[in-house]
C-alpha positions as CSV (number, residue, x, y, z in Angstrom):
1,M,-8.8,-37.2,-84.3
2,T,-10.0,-34.3,-82.2
3,E,-8.1,-31.1,-82.9
4,T,-6.7,-28.9,-80.1
5,L,-7.5,-25.2,-80.5
6,G,-5.2,-23.0,-78.5
7,I,-5.8,-19.4,-77.4
8,V,-2.6,-17.7,-76.7
9,D,-2.7,-15.9,-73.3
10,A,0.3,-13.6,-72.9
11,G,-1.7,-11.0,-71.0
12,I,-2.5,-8.9,-74.0
13,G,-6.0,-9.9,-75.0
14,N,-9.5,-10.6,-74.0
15,V,-9.1,-14.4,-73.9
16,G,-12.5,-15.0,-72.2
17,S,-14.7,-13.6,-74.9
18,V,-12.8,-15.5,-77.6
19,A,-13.0,-18.7,-75.6
20,N,-16.8,-18.2,-75.1
21,L,-17.4,-17.8,-78.8
22,C,-15.4,-21.0,-79.5
23,R,-17.5,-22.9,-77.0
24,R,-20.7,-21.7,-78.7
25,L,-19.3,-23.3,-81.8
26,G,-19.0,-26.6,-80.0
27,T,-15.2,-26.4,-79.5
28,E,-13.5,-26.4,-76.1
29,P,-10.4,-24.3,-76.5
30,V,-7.3,-24.6,-74.4
31,V,-5.9,-21.3,-73.0
32,L,-2.1,-21.4,-73.4
33,G,0.0,-19.3,-71.1
34,D,3.1,-21.5,-71.3
35,P,5.2,-21.4,-74.5
36,D,6.0,-25.1,-74.2
37,A,2.3,-25.9,-74.6
38,I,2.1,-24.0,-77.9
39,A,3.3,-27.0,-79.8
40,S,0.4,-29.1,-78.6
41,A,-2.2,-27.0,-80.5
42,D,-3.4,-27.9,-84.0
43,R,-4.5,-24.3,-84.6
44,L,-4.0,-21.0,-82.7
45,I,-5.8,-17.8,-82.0
46,L,-3.8,-14.7,-80.9
47,P,-6.2,-12.0,-79.4
48,G,-4.8,-8.6,-78.6
49,V,-5.8,-5.3,-77.1
50,G,-3.8,-2.3,-75.9
51,A,-0.5,-0.8,-76.8
52,W,1.9,-2.2,-79.3
53,D,5.2,-2.1,-77.3
54,Y,3.6,-3.7,-74.2
55,A,2.2,-6.5,-76.3
56,A,5.4,-7.1,-78.4
57,R,7.5,-7.1,-75.2
58,R,5.2,-9.6,-73.5
59,L,5.3,-12.0,-76.5
60,Q,9.1,-11.9,-76.5
61,E,9.7,-12.1,-72.8
62,T,7.3,-14.9,-72.3
63,G,8.8,-17.0,-75.1
64,M,5.4,-17.0,-76.9
65,A,6.8,-15.2,-80.0
66,E,9.4,-17.9,-80.6
67,A,7.0,-20.8,-79.9
68,M,4.4,-19.4,-82.2
69,T,6.9,-18.8,-85.0
70,E,7.9,-22.5,-84.9
71,Q,4.2,-23.4,-85.2
72,V,3.8,-21.0,-88.2
73,R,6.8,-22.6,-89.9
74,A,5.2,-26.0,-89.3
75,G,2.0,-24.9,-91.1
76,T,-0.3,-24.5,-88.1
77,P,-3.2,-22.2,-88.8
78,I,-3.2,-19.1,-86.7
79,L,-5.7,-16.3,-86.4
80,G,-4.7,-12.9,-85.1
81,I,-7.4,-10.6,-83.8
82,C,-7.2,-6.7,-83.5
83,L,-3.8,-5.9,-82.0
84,G,-3.0,-9.6,-82.5
85,M,-3.5,-9.0,-86.2
86,Q,-1.3,-6.0,-86.2
87,L,1.5,-7.9,-84.4
88,L,1.7,-10.3,-87.4
89,H,3.6,-7.5,-89.1
90,D,7.1,-6.1,-88.8
91,S,6.6,-2.8,-87.0
92,S,4.1,-0.1,-85.9
93,E,4.1,3.6,-85.7
94,E,2.6,3.2,-82.2
95,G,5.9,1.7,-80.8
96,T,9.5,0.9,-81.4
97,L,9.7,-2.8,-80.8
98,P,9.6,-5.4,-83.7
99,G,6.5,-7.4,-84.4
100,L,6.3,-11.1,-85.3
101,G,7.2,-10.5,-88.9
102,W,5.0,-13.2,-90.4
103,I,3.4,-10.7,-92.8
104,P,6.0,-8.2,-94.2
105,G,4.7,-4.6,-93.6
106,A,4.0,-2.0,-91.0
107,V,1.1,-0.7,-88.9
108,R,0.2,3.0,-89.5
109,R,-1.9,5.5,-87.6
110,L,-5.4,6.0,-89.1
111,P,-5.7,9.5,-90.5
112,A,-7.9,12.0,-88.7
113,E,-8.3,14.0,-91.9
114,T,-9.9,11.8,-94.7
115,A,-11.4,12.2,-98.1
116,I,-14.8,12.8,-96.6
117,G,-13.6,15.2,-93.9
118,P,-12.3,14.8,-90.3
119,V,-13.1,11.6,-88.4
120,R,-12.9,10.8,-84.7
121,L,-10.2,8.5,-83.5
122,P,-10.0,5.8,-82.4
123,H,-12.4,4.2,-84.8
124,M,-15.1,2.5,-82.8
125,S,-18.0,1.3,-84.8
126,W,-19.6,-1.4,-86.9
127,A,-18.6,-1.6,-90.5
128,R,-19.0,-3.8,-93.6
129,I,-15.9,-5.3,-95.1
130,E,-15.1,-5.7,-98.8
131,Q,-13.3,-9.0,-99.7
132,T,-10.4,-8.2,-102.0
133,G,-9.1,-11.7,-102.5
134,P,-10.2,-15.3,-102.1
135,H,-9.6,-16.9,-98.7
136,P,-11.5,-19.8,-97.0
137,V,-12.0,-17.8,-93.8
138,L,-14.0,-15.2,-95.8
139,D,-15.4,-16.9,-98.9
140,S,-18.6,-18.2,-97.3
141,L,-19.5,-15.1,-95.3
142,A,-22.5,-13.0,-96.0
143,P,-21.5,-10.1,-98.4
144,D,-23.5,-7.6,-96.3
145,A,-22.1,-8.7,-92.9
146,R,-21.0,-6.0,-90.4
147,Y,-18.2,-6.4,-87.9
148,Y,-17.1,-4.5,-84.8
149,F,-13.9,-2.4,-84.9
150,V,-12.0,-0.6,-82.1
151,H,-8.7,0.7,-83.3
152,G,-6.6,3.8,-84.0
153,Y,-4.0,2.0,-86.3
154,A,-4.2,-0.3,-89.3
155,A,-1.9,-2.6,-91.1
156,V,-0.2,-1.7,-94.4
157,P,1.3,-4.9,-95.8
158,D,4.2,-4.6,-98.2
159,D,2.5,-6.9,-100.6
160,A,-1.1,-6.0,-101.4
161,R,-1.8,-9.6,-102.1
162,H,-1.7,-10.2,-98.4
163,I,-4.8,-7.9,-97.9
164,I,-7.9,-10.1,-98.2
165,A,-10.4,-7.5,-97.0
166,T,-10.8,-3.8,-96.5
167,A,-13.2,-1.5,-94.8
168,R,-13.9,2.3,-94.8
169,Y,-13.7,4.9,-92.0
170,G,-13.4,8.0,-94.0
171,D,-10.6,6.4,-96.1
172,T,-10.1,2.7,-96.9
173,F,-8.0,0.6,-94.5
174,T,-7.0,-3.0,-94.2
175,A,-9.6,-5.1,-92.4
176,A,-8.1,-8.6,-92.9
177,V,-4.8,-10.1,-94.0
178,A,-3.4,-13.5,-94.8
179,N,-0.2,-15.2,-95.7
180,D,-0.5,-18.9,-96.2
181,N,-1.6,-20.4,-92.8
182,V,-1.5,-17.0,-91.1
183,V,-4.7,-14.9,-91.1
184,G,-5.7,-11.8,-89.2
185,T,-8.7,-9.6,-88.7
186,Q,-8.6,-6.0,-87.5
187,F,-12.2,-6.3,-86.3
188,H,-13.3,-8.4,-83.3
189,P,-15.1,-11.6,-84.4
190,E,-16.0,-12.3,-80.7
191,K,-17.9,-9.0,-80.6
192,S,-19.5,-9.3,-84.0
193,H,-22.4,-11.6,-83.1
194,R,-23.5,-14.1,-85.8
195,H,-21.2,-12.8,-88.5
196,G,-18.2,-13.1,-86.2
197,K,-19.3,-16.6,-85.2
198,A,-19.5,-17.5,-88.9
199,L,-16.0,-16.2,-89.5
200,L,-14.5,-18.2,-86.6
201,A,-16.4,-21.3,-87.7
202,A,-14.7,-20.9,-91.1
203,F,-11.3,-20.5,-89.5
204,L,-11.9,-23.7,-87.5
205,Q,-12.7,-25.6,-90.7
206,T,-9.7,-24.5,-92.7
207,E,-7.3,-27.2,-93.6
208,T,-3.8,-27.2,-92.1
209,Q,-1.6,-25.8,-94.8
210,T,2.0,-26.6,-95.6
211,Q,4.4,-23.6,-95.6
212,T,5.3,-22.3,-99.1
213,Q,9.0,-21.8,-99.9
214,A,8.4,-18.1,-100.0
215,Q,7.1,-17.8,-96.5
216,T,9.7,-20.2,-95.1
217,Q,12.4,-17.9,-96.5
218,T,10.6,-14.9,-95.1
219,L,10.4,-16.3,-91.6
220,G,13.9,-17.8,-91.8
221,A,15.3,-14.4,-92.4
222,R,14.0,-13.2,-89.0
């Protein structure tokens, strides 16, 4: 059976670049701008750029947040990218509205003063990531791979086990997170050339996972 890959379009992300990368992998994605269509996808990608409150408001007002949460509960794999990855968490110092709450934790501003001295913000550069825990989206990637980052904030999950990769920009920050069928990358796979293509290919090959009792309880409380 052919899977349906859905790219969530709530007006908060660069959907075109993500869709083009999917096509280069031989997958024709469906751009989903209607929450009722979310249930038709076998896996989802949530891209995001811009400000936290605008994005969080758009997801709530369009009904996308509720529709995606139902899919997460059902075990549908979902990949959040950049702001889309940050929105997987509860809150952000950048705004006042709640996030999706699929990964308990908050998003914090990157420090301008670091252990190696002052750094320019936002962080806009290529960087290597260090895998901190096993995950099928990262396990097969080249250890020296570099990915493209554009961000001024980074996620700080409550449970360090949800951090699957870190990177450095003066100090260490969270580069990728995961909680069962939910995974997110702070960097942009669609702008990271062959290494980003390999990561997206790995996501498309992950098996659909069944929700654990722990995550079901976490989501049920929201």
